[in-house]
Each structure stands twice: as C-alpha cells, then as structure tokens.
N, C-alpha and C positions, 0 to 999 in steps of 0.2 A: 370374955377376955376383959380383964380389968385394966389393962394397959392402953386401951384405946382412949383417945381424948373425946370429949363431948362433941367436938366438931367432926371427928372421924365417924363417930356413931351416927350423927345426923346425916352426914354425906352417904354413908353406907345404907342407912335406912331409906333415904331418898332414892338411891340407885336401885334398891330392891323393889321399892314401890313402882318406879318407872318401868322396870322390867316386868313386873306383874301386870301392870296396865297394858303394856305392849303385847304381852302374851295373850291376855284376854281379848284384846282387839283382833289379834290374828285368829283366835279360836272361836270364830263366830258360829261354828257348828255346835259348840257347847252352850246349851240353853241355860238361862238363869235358874230355872227350876231344877235342872240337873245339879248345878253348883249348890243350890240350897239343900237339896236332898242328900248330897254327898258330903259337903263341907260345912253347911250351916251358914253360909254367906253367899252373896252373888255380887254382880256388878253394881246393882243398886245399893246394896249395903256398903260397898266400898266408896261409892260416891257420897252416901250419907255420912260416912266417917270423915271423909275429906271436908265436906261442908261443916260438920261439927267442929273440926279443928280450925277452920277458917273463922267461923263465928266466935269460937272461944278466944281467938286472937284479935277479935274486934273487926273482922272483915265481913262485910255484908255480902252474902252469896246465896243465890237461889238454888233450889233443887235442880232446876233445869241447867244452871251454869255448872254445878258440880257433876251432873251426869254427863254433860258434854266433855268435860275434862277426862272422865273415865272412858266413855264410849268413843271419843274422837270425832263425834258428830252429834247433832241433836238426837235426843233419845227416840223421838217419834220416827225419825229417819232410820235409825238403827233397827227399831222394831219392825218397820215395814220391809226392810231389806233382809233381816236375819231371824226374826222371832217366829217360831212355829207355835201352833195351838198345842197346849199341853195335853198329853194323853191322859186317859183315866188313871192309869197306873202311876204316872208322874204326880197327878193331883192327889191321889190317895197317899202316896209316900210323903208328899209335902205336908199333908194334914197330920201325919204321924210325927214327922221330924222337925216341923217348923219351930224356930226359936220363939220364945215367949214374947220378945220385943219386936217381932216382925209383923 
C-alpha cells in the first residue's frame, strides 16, 4: 500500500515484530533447529538482526542483550528450560538446509 505514511509503516512493522516475538516466546515447544529447518531462521537469527539494526543506529548492544530481548530471559536460562537435544534427523536436515551465513 503506497498510501501509508513512513510513520505508519514503522509502527505496523514494530507491532508485527512484537507479535512475532511474543508468539515465539509462547511456543517454547518449537525448537530453534525446527525453525531453521523449516523457515531458514530461528530466534537467534532474529536477535542477531535486532542487534545489527541497533549497531547500525550507533547503539552498542551485545549478543546476550539482543537475545534477552527476543527470548524474554537470558539465553542460557531459556536453553535450560526449553531446549532439547537435537535428534539425528534434525541435525541432518539442518546440514542440508542451513543458510550460508549461519
């Protein structure tokens, strides 16, 4: 839609991002490797993109800080609570499907 203002686009994109993050926080049953295998990105990718945007805007942000924004808690805590060991099938699919930059 070309009749949206830049401010509206920014607000709608931000709302969509917040909704995606909230959805991923609720769906702790969906493992990052499953996201990578199906969609080519995961929670870590999202946090890296967030950090890249912050750094590009001149804001110093660590990987841990951006991950906490996406996960809603420190990454190590999330891993301990929700991450399972990847199965052999998941690992094999990841090797076939993983993006070049991952």
